C-alpha positions as CSV (number, residue, x, y, z in Angstrom):
1,M,107.0,120.4,167.7
2,T,107.3,120.2,164.0
3,L,109.9,122.1,161.9
4,V,107.1,124.5,160.6
5,S,106.0,125.5,164.0
6,V,109.5,126.1,165.2
7,F,110.2,128.3,162.1
8,S,107.0,130.3,162.5
9,H,107.8,130.7,166.2
10,L,111.3,132.1,165.3
11,L,109.6,134.5,162.9
12,T,106.9,135.7,165.3
13,V,109.3,136.4,168.2
14,P,111.3,139.2,166.5
15,I,108.0,140.4,164.9
16,R,106.5,140.8,168.4
17,K,109.6,142.5,169.7
18,S,109.8,144.9,166.8
19,Y,106.1,145.6,167.1
20,A,106.6,146.6,170.7
21,S,109.4,149.1,169.6
22,M,107.0,150.2,166.8
23,L,104.7,151.8,169.3
24,Y,107.5,153.9,170.5
25,M,109.3,154.6,167.2
26,P,107.0,155.1,164.2
27,E,109.8,155.7,161.7
28,V,111.1,152.2,162.6
29,S,107.7,150.7,161.8
30,L,107.8,152.3,158.3
31,I,111.3,150.8,157.6
32,M,110.2,147.4,159.0
33,S,107.1,147.3,156.8
34,F,109.1,148.3,153.8
35,Y,111.5,145.5,154.4
36,M,108.7,143.0,154.9
37,F,107.1,144.2,151.7
38,V,110.3,143.7,149.7
39,F,110.9,140.3,151.4
40,L,107.4,139.1,150.5
41,K,107.8,140.2,146.9
42,C,111.1,138.3,146.7
43,I,109.4,135.2,148.0
44,N,106.6,135.5,145.5
45,R,109.2,135.7,142.7
46,M,111.0,132.6,143.9
47,F,107.9,130.3,144.1
């Protein structure tokens, strides 16, 4: 396994777990999507 696949795997596992909890708690999904939006904007500024 390459480093990229390990990194993407580490990212997708918590996303899958949080997605399962999103189905039960909609307000958590709103917070998670907000943090992901801010996180992506920060990445776009860096590169």
